[in-house]
C-alpha positions as CSV (number, residue, x, y, z in Angstrom):
1,M,17.1,-41.3,169.0
2,T,19.1,-38.3,167.9
3,R,20.4,-38.8,164.3
4,H,22.6,-35.6,164.3
5,L,26.2,-34.9,165.7
6,F,27.8,-31.5,166.3
7,V,31.5,-31.9,165.4
8,Y,34.2,-29.3,166.2
9,G,37.4,-30.8,165.9
10,T,39.0,-34.1,164.8
11,L,35.6,-35.5,163.8
12,E,35.5,-32.9,161.1
13,P,36.8,-34.2,157.7
14,A,39.9,-31.9,157.3
15,H,41.2,-32.9,160.8
16,A,40.1,-36.6,161.1
17,P,43.1,-38.9,161.8
18,A,43.4,-42.2,160.1
19,E,42.0,-44.1,162.9
20,I,38.6,-42.3,162.6
21,A,38.7,-41.0,159.0
22,A,36.6,-43.9,157.4
23,E,33.7,-43.3,160.1
24,V,34.0,-39.5,159.5
25,R,33.6,-39.9,155.7
26,R,30.2,-41.9,156.4
27,L,28.8,-38.8,158.2
28,R,26.4,-36.7,155.9
29,P,27.1,-32.9,156.2
30,V,24.0,-31.0,157.2
31,G,25.6,-27.5,157.7
32,S,27.3,-25.0,159.9
33,G,26.5,-24.6,163.4
34,S,27.3,-23.3,167.0
35,V,26.7,-24.0,170.7
36,R,27.5,-21.9,173.7
37,G,30.5,-22.8,175.5
38,R,34.2,-22.6,175.6
39,L,36.5,-24.4,173.3
40,Y,40.1,-25.6,174.7
41,D,43.2,-26.5,173.0
42,L,44.2,-29.7,174.6
43,G,47.3,-30.4,172.4
44,E,46.5,-32.8,169.7
45,Y,42.8,-32.1,169.7
46,P,40.2,-29.7,171.2
47,G,37.8,-30.0,174.1
48,A,34.5,-28.3,174.2
49,V,32.8,-27.4,177.5
50,V,29.3,-26.5,176.8
51,S,27.2,-24.0,178.7
52,R,23.8,-22.6,178.1
53,T,24.9,-19.4,179.8
54,S,28.4,-18.9,178.3
55,P,28.8,-15.6,176.4
56,S,31.1,-17.4,173.9
57,I,30.3,-19.8,171.2
58,I,32.0,-22.9,169.6
59,K,31.8,-23.2,165.8
60,G,31.4,-26.5,164.0
61,R,29.2,-28.4,161.7
62,V,26.1,-30.7,162.0
63,V,26.3,-34.0,160.5
64,E,23.8,-36.7,160.0
65,L,24.6,-40.2,161.4
66,P,24.0,-43.3,159.2
67,E,21.3,-45.8,160.2
68,D,24.3,-48.3,161.2
69,Q,24.3,-47.9,165.0
70,Q,28.0,-49.3,165.1
71,I,29.3,-45.9,163.7
72,L,28.1,-44.2,166.9
73,S,29.7,-46.8,169.0
74,S,33.1,-46.4,167.0
75,I,33.1,-42.7,167.5
76,D,32.3,-43.1,171.1
77,A,35.3,-45.5,171.6
78,Y,37.4,-42.9,169.7
79,E,36.2,-40.1,172.1
80,G,37.0,-42.1,175.2
81,F,33.2,-42.2,176.0
82,D,31.9,-45.2,177.8
83,P,28.0,-45.0,178.1
84,D,28.2,-47.4,181.0
85,H,30.6,-45.4,183.0
86,P,30.4,-41.8,181.9
87,Q,32.0,-40.4,185.0
88,G,35.3,-41.9,184.1
89,S,35.1,-40.9,180.4
90,L,37.3,-38.4,178.6
91,F,34.4,-37.0,176.8
92,I,30.8,-37.4,177.4
93,R,28.3,-37.8,174.6
94,K,25.1,-35.8,175.3
95,R,22.1,-33.9,173.7
96,W,22.7,-30.3,173.3
97,P,21.0,-27.4,171.4
98,V,22.7,-26.3,168.3
99,T,22.0,-23.2,166.4
100,L,22.3,-23.5,162.6
101,A,23.6,-20.8,160.3
102,D,20.1,-20.0,159.3
103,G,19.1,-19.3,163.0
104,S,17.0,-22.6,163.3
105,R,17.9,-24.7,166.4
106,M,18.0,-28.5,166.6
107,S,19.0,-31.1,169.2
108,C,22.3,-32.9,168.3
109,W,24.8,-35.0,170.1
110,I,27.9,-33.5,171.2
111,Y,31.1,-34.6,173.0
112,N,31.6,-32.6,176.0
113,Y,35.2,-32.7,177.6
114,N,34.7,-34.5,180.9
115,R,37.8,-32.9,182.7
116,K,38.8,-29.6,184.0
117,P,40.7,-27.8,181.2
118,G,43.3,-26.6,183.8
119,D,45.9,-24.4,182.1
120,A,44.7,-25.4,178.5
121,R,44.8,-22.4,176.1
122,L,41.3,-21.1,175.5
123,I,40.5,-20.9,171.7
124,S,38.9,-17.5,171.7
125,S,37.7,-17.6,168.1
126,G,35.5,-20.7,169.0
127,S,36.8,-22.4,165.9
128,Y,39.2,-25.2,165.9
129,T,39.6,-25.1,162.2
130,A,40.7,-21.3,162.2
131,R,43.1,-22.2,165.0
132,N,44.5,-25.3,163.5
133,G,44.4,-24.3,159.9
134,S,48.4,-24.5,159.3
135,R,49.0,-27.3,161.6
136,K,49.7,-30.7,160.7
137,R,47.2,-33.3,161.2
138,H,47.9,-35.4,164.3
139,T,47.3,-39.1,164.9
140,A,46.3,-40.6,168.3
141,S,49.8,-42.5,168.6
142,G,51.4,-41.3,171.9
143,R,48.0,-40.5,173.6
144,S,47.0,-42.6,176.4
145,R,43.4,-42.4,174.9
146,S,42.6,-41.7,171.5
147,A,40.5,-38.4,171.9
148,S,38.6,-36.5,169.7
149,R,36.4,-33.8,168.7
């Protein structure tokens, strides 16, 4: 089983809303990383659309999951991912190659946005942190599904 997760938005400690903050604090930081794809501003959270052939990259962090399997289930629920019905999920958790800051690569879980981005703004920097630095942290209240990233 993959024990690492690539986070690029509200699963990062600086952006974690109260509903998922306790779980995020249990994730052990490994280091900075990036994946090929596009990052979209979906309002209260970003959405990554990964692609091995994308010329752009998404910047984030790799974290190690604790042994407790319940934490991944909690994060899945927060992300709107149902492993039994992935086609209807808001995000899909899948294994994806991540390039670490030192150039090495590892396979990590990532939550990939499972909708068409439509007219959502592309975050051209690939970094939710840089884009969201001065914006207040949002909670999931008012969202039909607490979503993530």
